Phi, psi and omega in degrees: 000136179284154179272158187301319180297319178295322177293317177304316180299317178298316180301313181294326176292313182296320185277340180078013177201161176271136174204171181265106176298348176273348179273114180305314184297317182289324177297312178300318181296311181297315181296321178289307185286321185270324187247358182057036180254134176250137179274138174293151179282123178222180182295334181216160179293327175301313179294325179295317181297321181290331182264000183293141181271072179207147176250026177296130184304324184299327180294314177297322177295315180298316181298317178295317178300310184295324177297319180299323180291326180287325175301313183291321178296323188268351183272125179284354183260347182251126181230142173292141181257000000 
């Protein structure tokens, strides 16, 4: 499994700018402005990312990055030091 920092670096390289992939607003803005991708309306941004009709690598990276953050937040065994 890739680490979160490495995935973030790849996302920033693909997008050509630094942004927070955990920010819904920034993700929508980058996908729209840089890649001309519109997300379908769903209950959450995560559902929209999963349902977007694109095979662009950056979408898979954003999904993976956000999933890693959720694992850490929800795990009782992982704590920030």
